[in-house]
mmCIF file of the N, C-alpha and C atoms, coordinates in Angstrom:
data_MODEL
# 
_entry.id   MODEL 
# 
loop_
_atom_site.group_PDB 
_atom_site.id 
_atom_site.type_symbol 
_atom_site.label_atom_id 
_atom_site.label_alt_id 
_atom_site.label_comp_id 
_atom_site.label_asym_id 
_atom_site.label_entity_id 
_atom_site.label_seq_id 
_atom_site.pdbx_PDB_ins_code 
_atom_site.Cartn_x 
_atom_site.Cartn_y 
_atom_site.Cartn_z 
_atom_site.occupancy 
_atom_site.B_iso_or_equiv 
_atom_site.pdbx_formal_charge 
_atom_site.auth_seq_id 
_atom_site.auth_comp_id 
_atom_site.auth_asym_id 
_atom_site.auth_atom_id 
_atom_site.pdbx_PDB_model_num 
ATOM 1   N N  . MET A 1 1  ? 0.847   -1.173 0.000  1.00 0.00 ? 1  MET A N  1 
ATOM 2   C CA . MET A 1 1  ? 0.000   0.000  0.000  1.00 0.00 ? 1  MET A CA 1 
ATOM 3   C C  . MET A 1 1  ? 0.896   1.241  0.000  1.00 0.00 ? 1  MET A C  1 
ATOM 4   N N  . TYR A 1 2  ? 0.557   2.204  -0.826 1.00 0.00 ? 2  TYR A N  1 
ATOM 5   C CA . TYR A 1 2  ? 1.338   3.426  -0.950 1.00 0.00 ? 2  TYR A CA 1 
ATOM 6   C C  . TYR A 1 2  ? 0.660   4.565  -0.182 1.00 0.00 ? 2  TYR A C  1 
ATOM 7   N N  . LEU A 1 3  ? 1.472   5.428  0.404  1.00 0.00 ? 3  LEU A N  1 
ATOM 8   C CA . LEU A 1 3  ? 0.956   6.595  1.100  1.00 0.00 ? 3  LEU A CA 1 
ATOM 9   C C  . LEU A 1 3  ? 0.855   7.766  0.137  1.00 0.00 ? 3  LEU A C  1 
ATOM 10  N N  . PHE A 1 4  ? -0.145  8.556  0.321  1.00 0.00 ? 4  PHE A N  1 
ATOM 11  C CA . PHE A 1 4  ? -0.308  9.770  -0.481 1.00 0.00 ? 4  PHE A CA 1 
ATOM 12  C C  . PHE A 1 4  ? 0.342   10.920 0.274  1.00 0.00 ? 4  PHE A C  1 
ATOM 13  N N  . LEU A 1 5  ? 1.477   11.392 -0.189 1.00 0.00 ? 5  LEU A N  1 
ATOM 14  C CA . LEU A 1 5  ? 2.224   12.444 0.495  1.00 0.00 ? 5  LEU A CA 1 
ATOM 15  C C  . LEU A 1 5  ? 2.428   13.627 -0.437 1.00 0.00 ? 5  LEU A C  1 
ATOM 16  N N  . LEU A 1 6  ? 2.301   14.825 0.124  1.00 0.00 ? 6  LEU A N  1 
ATOM 17  C CA . LEU A 1 6  ? 2.576   16.047 -0.619 1.00 0.00 ? 6  LEU A CA 1 
ATOM 18  C C  . LEU A 1 6  ? 3.674   16.813 0.112  1.00 0.00 ? 6  LEU A C  1 
ATOM 19  N N  . SER A 1 7  ? 4.509   17.468 -0.638 1.00 0.00 ? 7  SER A N  1 
ATOM 20  C CA . SER A 1 7  ? 5.540   18.301 -0.010 1.00 0.00 ? 7  SER A CA 1 
ATOM 21  C C  . SER A 1 7  ? 4.931   19.661 0.337  1.00 0.00 ? 7  SER A C  1 
ATOM 22  N N  . PHE A 1 8  ? 5.664   20.410 1.156  1.00 0.00 ? 8  PHE A N  1 
ATOM 23  C CA . PHE A 1 8  ? 5.177   21.737 1.526  1.00 0.00 ? 8  PHE A CA 1 
ATOM 24  C C  . PHE A 1 8  ? 5.044   22.636 0.303  1.00 0.00 ? 8  PHE A C  1 
ATOM 25  N N  . ALA A 1 9  ? 5.946   22.509 -0.649 1.00 0.00 ? 9  ALA A N  1 
ATOM 26  C CA . ALA A 1 9  ? 5.888   23.338 -1.859 1.00 0.00 ? 9  ALA A CA 1 
ATOM 27  C C  . ALA A 1 9  ? 4.647   23.008 -2.682 1.00 0.00 ? 9  ALA A C  1 
ATOM 28  N N  . GLU A 1 10 ? 4.274   21.744 -2.744 1.00 0.00 ? 10 GLU A N  1 
ATOM 29  C CA . GLU A 1 10 ? 3.080   21.354 -3.500 1.00 0.00 ? 10 GLU A CA 1 
ATOM 30  C C  . GLU A 1 10 ? 1.797   21.842 -2.822 1.00 0.00 ? 10 GLU A C  1 
ATOM 31  N N  . ILE A 1 11 ? 1.828   21.960 -1.513 1.00 0.00 ? 11 ILE A N  1 
ATOM 32  C CA . ILE A 1 11 ? 0.668   22.470 -0.784 1.00 0.00 ? 11 ILE A CA 1 
ATOM 33  C C  . ILE A 1 11 ? 0.592   23.989 -0.914 1.00 0.00 ? 11 ILE A C  1 
ATOM 34  N N  . GLY A 1 12 ? 1.724   24.641 -1.141 1.00 0.00 ? 12 GLY A N  1 
ATOM 35  C CA . GLY A 1 12 ? 1.760   26.090 -1.267 1.00 0.00 ? 12 GLY A CA 1 
ATOM 36  C C  . GLY A 1 12 ? 2.334   26.770 -0.040 1.00 0.00 ? 12 GLY A C  1 
ATOM 37  N N  . LEU A 1 13 ? 2.999   26.017 0.812  1.00 0.00 ? 13 LEU A N  1 
ATOM 38  C CA . LEU A 1 13 ? 3.603   26.585 2.011  1.00 0.00 ? 13 LEU A CA 1 
ATOM 39  C C  . LEU A 1 13 ? 5.098   26.765 1.803  1.00 0.00 ? 13 LEU A C  1 
ATOM 40  N N  . ASN A 1 14 ? 5.597   27.870 2.301  1.00 0.00 ? 14 ASN A N  1 
ATOM 41  C CA . ASN A 1 14 ? 7.037   28.102 2.280  1.00 0.00 ? 14 ASN A CA 1 
ATOM 42  C C  . ASN A 1 14 ? 7.465   28.576 3.667  1.00 0.00 ? 14 ASN A C  1 
ATOM 43  N N  . ILE A 1 15 ? 8.738   28.785 3.879  1.00 0.00 ? 15 ILE A N  1 
ATOM 44  C CA . ILE A 1 15 ? 9.270   29.105 5.203  1.00 0.00 ? 15 ILE A CA 1 
ATOM 45  C C  . ILE A 1 15 ? 8.685   30.410 5.768  1.00 0.00 ? 15 ILE A C  1 
ATOM 46  N N  . PRO A 1 16 ? 8.652   31.510 5.014  1.00 0.00 ? 16 PRO A N  1 
ATOM 47  C CA . PRO A 1 16 ? 8.066   32.739 5.592  1.00 0.00 ? 16 PRO A CA 1 
ATOM 48  C C  . PRO A 1 16 ? 6.592   32.568 5.974  1.00 0.00 ? 16 PRO A C  1 
ATOM 49  N N  . LEU A 1 17 ? 5.838   31.841 5.174  1.00 0.00 ? 17 LEU A N  1 
ATOM 50  C CA . LEU A 1 17 ? 4.433   31.620 5.480  1.00 0.00 ? 17 LEU A CA 1 
ATOM 51  C C  . LEU A 1 17 ? 4.267   30.745 6.723  1.00 0.00 ? 17 LEU A C  1 
ATOM 52  N N  . LEU A 1 18 ? 5.097   29.728 6.864  1.00 0.00 ? 18 LEU A N  1 
ATOM 53  C CA . LEU A 1 18 ? 5.040   28.890 8.064  1.00 0.00 ? 18 LEU A CA 1 
ATOM 54  C C  . LEU A 1 18 ? 5.383   29.687 9.316  1.00 0.00 ? 18 LEU A C  1 
ATOM 55  N N  . LEU A 1 19 ? 6.400   30.569 9.217  1.00 0.00 ? 19 LEU A N  1 
ATOM 56  C CA . LEU A 1 19 ? 6.753   31.412 10.360 1.00 0.00 ? 19 LEU A CA 1 
ATOM 57  C C  . LEU A 1 19 ? 5.615   32.367 10.713 1.00 0.00 ? 19 LEU A C  1 
ATOM 58  N N  . LEU A 1 20 ? 4.960   32.903 9.709  1.00 0.00 ? 20 LEU A N  1 
ATOM 59  C CA . LEU A 1 20 ? 3.830   33.790 9.946  1.00 0.00 ? 20 LEU A CA 1 
ATOM 60  C C  . LEU A 1 20 ? 2.666   33.043 10.604 1.00 0.00 ? 20 LEU A C  1 
ATOM 61  N N  . LEU A 1 21 ? 2.398   31.837 10.143 1.00 0.00 ? 21 LEU A N  1 
ATOM 62  C CA . LEU A 1 21 ? 1.347   31.024 10.755 1.00 0.00 ? 21 LEU A CA 1 
ATOM 63  C C  . LEU A 1 21 ? 1.671   30.687 12.205 1.00 0.00 ? 21 LEU A C  1 
ATOM 64  N N  . LEU A 1 22 ? 2.918   30.354 12.479 1.00 0.00 ? 22 LEU A N  1 
ATOM 65  C CA . LEU A 1 22 ? 3.326   30.059 13.853 1.00 0.00 ? 22 LEU A CA 1 
ATOM 66  C C  . LEU A 1 22 ? 3.249   31.299 14.739 1.00 0.00 ? 22 LEU A C  1 
ATOM 67  N N  . LEU A 1 23 ? 3.610   32.452 14.211 1.00 0.00 ? 23 LEU A N  1 
ATOM 68  C CA . LEU A 1 23 ? 3.545   33.692 14.973 1.00 0.00 ? 23 LEU A CA 1 
ATOM 69  C C  . LEU A 1 23 ? 2.110   34.015 15.375 1.00 0.00 ? 23 LEU A C  1 
ATOM 70  N N  . PHE A 1 24 ? 1.192   33.988 14.417 1.00 0.00 ? 24 PHE A N  1 
ATOM 71  C CA . PHE A 1 24 ? -0.197  34.304 14.725 1.00 0.00 ? 24 PHE A CA 1 
ATOM 72  C C  . PHE A 1 24 ? -0.854  33.212 15.573 1.00 0.00 ? 24 PHE A C  1 
ATOM 73  N N  . GLY A 1 25 ? -0.487  31.968 15.360 1.00 0.00 ? 25 GLY A N  1 
ATOM 74  C CA . GLY A 1 25 ? -1.004  30.894 16.202 1.00 0.00 ? 25 GLY A CA 1 
ATOM 75  C C  . GLY A 1 25 ? -0.538  31.039 17.638 1.00 0.00 ? 25 GLY A C  1 
ATOM 76  N N  . GLY A 1 26 ? 0.722   31.391 17.820 1.00 0.00 ? 26 GLY A N  1 
ATOM 77  C CA . GLY A 1 26 ? 1.242   31.621 19.159 1.00 0.00 ? 26 GLY A CA 1 
ATOM 78  C C  . GLY A 1 26 ? 0.584   32.815 19.817 1.00 0.00 ? 26 GLY A C  1 
ATOM 79  N N  . PHE A 1 27 ? 0.332   33.885 19.042 1.00 0.00 ? 27 PHE A N  1 
ATOM 80  C CA . PHE A 1 27 ? -0.359  35.048 19.581 1.00 0.00 ? 27 PHE A CA 1 
ATOM 81  C C  . PHE A 1 27 ? -1.762  34.679 20.053 1.00 0.00 ? 27 PHE A C  1 
ATOM 82  N N  . PHE A 1 28 ? -2.463  33.856 19.291 1.00 0.00 ? 28 PHE A N  1 
ATOM 83  C CA . PHE A 1 28 ? -3.804  33.431 19.682 1.00 0.00 ? 28 PHE A CA 1 
ATOM 84  C C  . PHE A 1 28 ? -3.767  32.647 20.989 1.00 0.00 ? 28 PHE A C  1 
ATOM 85  N N  . VAL A 1 29 ? -2.840  31.718 21.118 1.00 0.00 ? 29 VAL A N  1 
ATOM 86  C CA . VAL A 1 29 ? -2.764  30.896 22.332 1.00 0.00 ? 29 VAL A CA 1 
ATOM 87  C C  . VAL A 1 29 ? -2.444  31.763 23.546 1.00 0.00 ? 29 VAL A C  1 
ATOM 88  N N  . VAL A 1 30 ? -1.493  32.666 23.408 1.00 0.00 ? 30 VAL A N  1 
ATOM 89  C CA . VAL A 1 30 ? -1.121  33.542 24.530 1.00 0.00 ? 30 VAL A CA 1 
ATOM 90  C C  . VAL A 1 30 ? -2.290  34.455 24.906 1.00 0.00 ? 30 VAL A C  1 
ATOM 91  N N  . SER A 1 31 ? -2.944  35.052 23.937 1.00 0.00 ? 31 SER A N  1 
ATOM 92  C CA . SER A 1 31 ? -4.062  35.944 24.248 1.00 0.00 ? 31 SER A CA 1 
ATOM 93  C C  . SER A 1 31 ? -5.236  35.177 24.842 1.00 0.00 ? 31 SER A C  1 
ATOM 94  N N  . PHE A 1 32 ? -5.436  33.944 24.439 1.00 0.00 ? 32 PHE A N  1 
ATOM 95  C CA . PHE A 1 32 ? -6.510  33.146 25.034 1.00 0.00 ? 32 PHE A CA 1 
ATOM 96  C C  . PHE A 1 32 ? -6.237  32.893 26.514 1.00 0.00 ? 32 PHE A C  1 
ATOM 97  N N  . PHE A 1 33 ? -4.998  32.535 26.857 1.00 0.00 ? 33 PHE A N  1 
ATOM 98  C CA . PHE A 1 33 ? -4.675  32.270 28.250 1.00 0.00 ? 33 PHE A CA 1 
ATOM 99  C C  . PHE A 1 33 ? -4.697  33.547 29.089 1.00 0.00 ? 33 PHE A C  1 
ATOM 100 N N  . ILE A 1 34 ? -4.421  34.693 28.496 1.00 0.00 ? 34 ILE A N  1 
ATOM 101 C CA . ILE A 1 34 ? -4.486  35.947 29.237 1.00 0.00 ? 34 ILE A CA 1 
ATOM 102 C C  . ILE A 1 34 ? -5.932  36.325 29.539 1.00 0.00 ? 34 ILE A C  1 
ATOM 103 N N  . THR A 1 35 ? -6.833  36.130 28.573 1.00 0.00 ? 35 THR A N  1 
ATOM 104 C CA . THR A 1 35 ? -8.219  36.565 28.753 1.00 0.00 ? 35 THR A CA 1 
ATOM 105 C C  . THR A 1 35 ? -9.123  35.514 29.370 1.00 0.00 ? 35 THR A C  1 
ATOM 106 N N  . SER A 1 36 ? -8.715  34.255 29.441 1.00 0.00 ? 36 SER A N  1 
ATOM 107 C CA . SER A 1 36 ? -9.614  33.217 29.938 1.00 0.00 ? 36 SER A CA 1 
ATOM 108 C C  . SER A 1 36 ? -10.023 33.392 31.399 1.00 0.00 ? 36 SER A C  1 
ATOM 109 N N  . PRO A 1 37 ? -9.211  33.954 32.311 1.00 0.00 ? 37 PRO A N  1 
ATOM 110 C CA . PRO A 1 37 ? -9.720  34.164 33.673 1.00 0.00 ? 37 PRO A CA 1 
ATOM 111 C C  . PRO A 1 37 ? -10.886 35.152 33.730 1.00 0.00 ? 37 PRO A C  1 
ATOM 112 N N  . ASN A 1 38 ? -11.004 36.043 32.753 1.00 0.00 ? 38 ASN A N  1 
ATOM 113 C CA . ASN A 1 38 ? -12.095 37.016 32.758 1.00 0.00 ? 38 ASN A CA 1 
ATOM 114 C C  . ASN A 1 38 ? -13.399 36.432 32.221 1.00 0.00 ? 38 ASN A C  1 
ATOM 115 N N  . MET A 1 39 ? -13.356 35.243 31.666 1.00 0.00 ? 39 MET A N  1 
ATOM 116 C CA . MET A 1 39 ? -14.548 34.654 31.061 1.00 0.00 ? 39 MET A CA 1 
ATOM 117 C C  . MET A 1 39 ? -15.191 33.636 31.999 1.00 0.00 ? 39 MET A C  1 
ATOM 118 N N  . ASP A 1 40 ? -15.575 34.084 33.174 1.00 0.00 ? 40 ASP A N  1 
ATOM 119 C CA . ASP A 1 40 ? -16.253 33.186 34.096 1.00 0.00 ? 40 ASP A CA 1 
ATOM 120 C C  . ASP A 1 40 ? -17.760 33.238 33.846 1.00 0.00 ? 40 ASP A C  1 
ATOM 121 N N  . THR A 1 41 ? -18.465 32.228 34.293 1.00 0.00 ? 41 THR A N  1 
ATOM 122 C CA . THR A 1 41 ? -19.897 32.119 34.026 1.00 0.00 ? 41 THR A CA 1 
ATOM 123 C C  . THR A 1 41 ? -20.685 33.228 34.708 1.00 0.00 ? 41 THR A C  1 
ATOM 124 N N  . LYS A 1 42 ? -20.348 33.535 35.931 1.00 0.00 ? 42 LYS A N  1 
ATOM 125 C CA . LYS A 1 42 ? -21.097 34.557 36.663 1.00 0.00 ? 42 LYS A CA 1 
ATOM 126 C C  . LYS A 1 42 ? -20.975 35.916 35.981 1.00 0.00 ? 42 LYS A C  1 
ATOM 127 N N  . GLY A 1 43 ? -19.763 36.275 35.571 1.00 0.00 ? 43 GLY A N  1 
ATOM 128 C CA . GLY A 1 43 ? -19.562 37.560 34.903 1.00 0.00 ? 43 GLY A CA 1 
ATOM 129 C C  . GLY A 1 43 ? -20.264 37.634 33.554 1.00 0.00 ? 43 GLY A C  1 
ATOM 130 N N  . LEU A 1 44 ? -20.215 36.563 32.792 1.00 0.00 ? 44 LEU A N  1 
ATOM 131 C CA . LEU A 1 44 ? -20.890 36.571 31.490 1.00 0.00 ? 44 LEU A CA 1 
ATOM 132 C C  . LEU A 1 44 ? -22.399 36.651 31.645 1.00 0.00 ? 44 LEU A C  1 
ATOM 133 N N  . LEU A 1 45 ? -22.962 35.890 32.560 1.00 0.00 ? 45 LEU A N  1 
ATOM 134 C CA . LEU A 1 45 ? -24.410 35.929 32.762 1.00 0.00 ? 45 LEU A CA 1 
ATOM 135 C C  . LEU A 1 45 ? -24.857 37.276 33.317 1.00 0.00 ? 45 LEU A C  1 
ATOM 136 N N  . ARG A 1 46 ? -24.029 37.903 34.134 1.00 0.00 ? 46 ARG A N  1 
ATOM 137 C CA . ARG A 1 46 ? -24.366 39.222 34.673 1.00 0.00 ? 46 ARG A CA 1 
ATOM 138 C C  . ARG A 1 46 ? -24.498 40.224 33.528 1.00 0.00 ? 46 ARG A C  1 
ATOM 139 N N  . VAL A 1 47 ? -23.603 40.180 32.581 1.00 0.00 ? 47 VAL A N  1 
ATOM 140 C CA . VAL A 1 47 ? -23.649 41.102 31.451 1.00 0.00 ? 47 VAL A CA 1 
ATOM 141 C C  . VAL A 1 47 ? -24.808 40.755 30.515 1.00 0.00 ? 47 VAL A C  1 
ATOM 142 N N  . LEU A 1 48 ? -25.033 39.467 30.282 1.00 0.00 ? 48 LEU A N  1 
ATOM 143 C CA . LEU A 1 48 ? -26.060 39.069 29.321 1.00 0.00 ? 48 LEU A CA 1 
ATOM 144 C C  . LEU A 1 48 ? -27.483 39.277 29.838 1.00 0.00 ? 48 LEU A C  1 
ATOM 145 N N  . TYR A 1 49 ? -27.725 39.048 31.124 1.00 0.00 ? 49 TYR A N  1 
ATOM 146 C CA . TYR A 1 49 ? -29.088 39.089 31.648 1.00 0.00 ? 49 TYR A CA 1 
ATOM 147 C C  . TYR A 1 49 ? -29.470 40.406 32.298 1.00 0.00 ? 49 TYR A C  1 
ATOM 148 N N  . SER A 1 50 ? -28.546 41.293 32.583 1.00 0.00 ? 50 SER A N  1 
ATOM 149 C CA . SER A 1 50 ? -28.907 42.540 33.241 1.00 0.00 ? 50 SER A CA 1 
ATOM 150 C C  . SER A 1 50 ? -29.009 43.665 32.222 1.00 0.00 ? 50 SER A C  1 
ATOM 151 N N  . LYS A 1 51 ? -29.751 44.677 32.612 1.00 0.00 ? 51 LYS A N  1 
ATOM 152 C CA . LYS A 1 51 ? -29.869 45.852 31.757 1.00 0.00 ? 51 LYS A CA 1 
ATOM 153 C C  . LYS A 1 51 ? -28.817 46.856 32.218 1.00 0.00 ? 51 LYS A C  1 
ATOM 154 N N  . PRO A 1 52 ? -27.883 47.212 31.354 1.00 0.00 ? 52 PRO A N  1 
ATOM 155 C CA . PRO A 1 52 ? -26.810 48.108 31.782 1.00 0.00 ? 52 PRO A CA 1 
ATOM 156 C C  . PRO A 1 52 ? -27.333 49.518 32.051 1.00 0.00 ? 52 PRO A C  1 
ATOM 157 N N  . VAL A 1 53 ? -26.676 50.194 32.986 1.00 0.00 ? 53 VAL A N  1 
ATOM 158 C CA . VAL A 1 53 ? -27.010 51.571 33.329 1.00 0.00 ? 53 VAL A CA 1 
ATOM 159 C C  . VAL A 1 53 ? -25.822 52.438 32.944 1.00 0.00 ? 53 VAL A C  1 
ATOM 160 N N  . ARG A 1 54 ? -26.056 53.392 32.055 1.00 0.00 ? 54 ARG A N  1 
ATOM 161 C CA . ARG A 1 54 ? -24.981 54.280 31.618 1.00 0.00 ? 54 ARG A CA 1 
ATOM 162 C C  . ARG A 1 54 ? -24.999 55.535 32.484 1.00 0.00 ? 54 ARG A C  1 
ATOM 163 N N  . LYS A 1 55 ? -23.843 55.850 33.044 1.00 0.00 ? 55 LYS A N  1 
ATOM 164 C CA . LYS A 1 55 ? -23.715 57.042 33.873 1.00 0.00 ? 55 LYS A CA 1 
ATOM 165 C C  . LYS A 1 55 ? -23.439 58.263 33.011 1.00 0.00 ? 55 LYS A C  1 
ATOM 166 N N  . ALA A 1 56 ? -23.466 59.431 33.644 1.00 0.00 ? 56 ALA A N  1 
ATOM 167 C CA . ALA A 1 56 ? -23.251 60.679 32.912 1.00 0.00 ? 56 ALA A CA 1 
ATOM 168 C C  . ALA A 1 56 ? -21.833 60.771 32.359 1.00 0.00 ? 56 ALA A C  1 
ATOM 169 N N  . ASP A 1 57 ? -20.860 60.132 33.027 1.00 0.00 ? 57 ASP A N  1 
ATOM 170 C CA . ASP A 1 57 ? -19.477 60.203 32.544 1.00 0.00 ? 57 ASP A CA 1 
ATOM 171 C C  . ASP A 1 57 ? -19.185 59.208 31.426 1.00 0.00 ? 57 ASP A C  1 
ATOM 172 N N  . GLY A 1 58 ? -20.163 58.405 31.041 1.00 0.00 ? 58 GLY A N  1 
ATOM 173 C CA . GLY A 1 58 ? -19.995 57.463 29.940 1.00 0.00 ? 58 GLY A CA 1 
ATOM 174 C C  . GLY A 1 58 ? -19.698 56.045 30.373 1.00 0.00 ? 58 GLY A C  1 
ATOM 175 N N  . SER A 1 59 ? -19.407 55.828 31.654 1.00 0.00 ? 59 SER A N  1 
ATOM 176 C CA . SER A 1 59 ? -19.142 54.472 32.124 1.00 0.00 ? 59 SER A CA 1 
ATOM 177 C C  . SER A 1 59 ? -20.452 53.699 32.265 1.00 0.00 ? 59 SER A C  1 
ATOM 178 N N  . VAL A 1 60 ? -20.340 52.384 32.275 1.00 0.00 ? 60 VAL A N  1 
ATOM 179 C CA . VAL A 1 60 ? -21.518 51.517 32.312 1.00 0.00 ? 60 VAL A CA 1 
ATOM 180 C C  . VAL A 1 60 ? -21.431 50.620 33.539 1.00 0.00 ? 60 VAL A C  1 
ATOM 181 N N  . GLU A 1 61 ? -22.551 50.480 34.244 1.00 0.00 ? 61 GLU A N  1 
ATOM 182 C CA . GLU A 1 61 ? -22.645 49.574 35.385 1.00 0.00 ? 61 GLU A CA 1 
ATOM 183 C C  . GLU A 1 61 ? -23.641 48.472 35.055 1.00 0.00 ? 61 GLU A C  1 
ATOM 184 N N  . TYR A 1 62 ? -23.389 47.287 35.578 1.00 0.00 ? 62 TYR A N  1 
ATOM 185 C CA . TYR A 1 62 ? -24.305 46.165 35.426 1.00 0.00 ? 62 TYR A CA 1 
ATOM 186 C C  . TYR A 1 62 ? -24.809 45.789 36.821 1.00 0.00 ? 62 TYR A C  1 
ATOM 187 N N  . PRO A 1 63 ? -25.944 46.322 37.217 1.00 0.00 ? 63 PRO A N  1 
ATOM 188 C CA . PRO A 1 63 ? -26.432 46.021 38.574 1.00 0.00 ? 63 PRO A CA 1 
ATOM 189 C C  . PRO A 1 63 ? -26.869 44.576 38.708 1.00 0.00 ? 63 PRO A C  1 
ATOM 190 N N  . GLU A 1 64 ? -26.748 44.056 39.928 1.00 0.00 ? 64 GLU A N  1 
ATOM 191 C CA . GLU A 1 64 ? -27.155 42.663 40.184 1.00 0.00 ? 64 GLU A CA 1 
ATOM 192 C C  . GLU A 1 64 ? -28.662 42.511 39.962 1.00 0.00 ? 64 GLU A C  1 
ATOM 193 N N  . SER A 1 65 ? -29.442 43.390 40.539 1.00 0.00 ? 65 SER A N  1 
ATOM 194 C CA . SER A 1 65 ? -30.894 43.349 40.324 1.00 0.00 ? 65 SER A CA 1 
ATOM 195 C C  . SER A 1 65 ? -31.406 44.783 40.351 1.00 0.00 ? 65 SER A C  1 
ATOM 196 N N  . ARG A 1 66 ? -32.264 45.100 39.421 1.00 0.00 ? 66 ARG A N  1 
ATOM 197 C CA . ARG A 1 66 ? -32.821 46.446 39.327 1.00 0.00 ? 66 ARG A CA 1 
ATOM 198 C C  . ARG A 1 66 ? -34.248 46.440 39.763 1.00 0.00 ? 66 ARG A C  1 
ATOM 199 N N  . LYS A 1 67 ? -34.601 47.354 40.631 1.00 0.00 ? 67 LYS A N  1 
ATOM 200 C CA . LYS A 1 67 ? -35.986 47.483 41.057 1.00 0.00 ? 67 LYS A CA 1 
ATOM 201 C C  . LYS A 1 67 ? -36.496 48.835 40.607 1.00 0.00 ? 67 LYS A C  1 
ATOM 202 N N  . ASP A 1 68 ? -37.380 48.830 39.632 1.00 0.00 ? 68 ASP A N  1 
ATOM 203 C CA . ASP A 1 68 ? -37.931 50.085 39.103 1.00 0.00 ? 68 ASP A CA 1 
ATOM 204 C C  . ASP A 1 68 ? -39.314 50.313 39.626 1.00 0.00 ? 68 ASP A C  1 
# 
């Protein structure tokens, strides 16, 4: 049985392109690990289910429960 193999040149990859792919892939992994502590369930649900209140200075608060 023969294996079907292609070289990097036949696929269209060269050294600069591989380095660029590794650079952006590494950036994605590092940025994911930096931001993953901020993606907790409680914080996401607080933002998704609450109605934000915009203050006069432009900042936004997400109250736990609003009583109108």
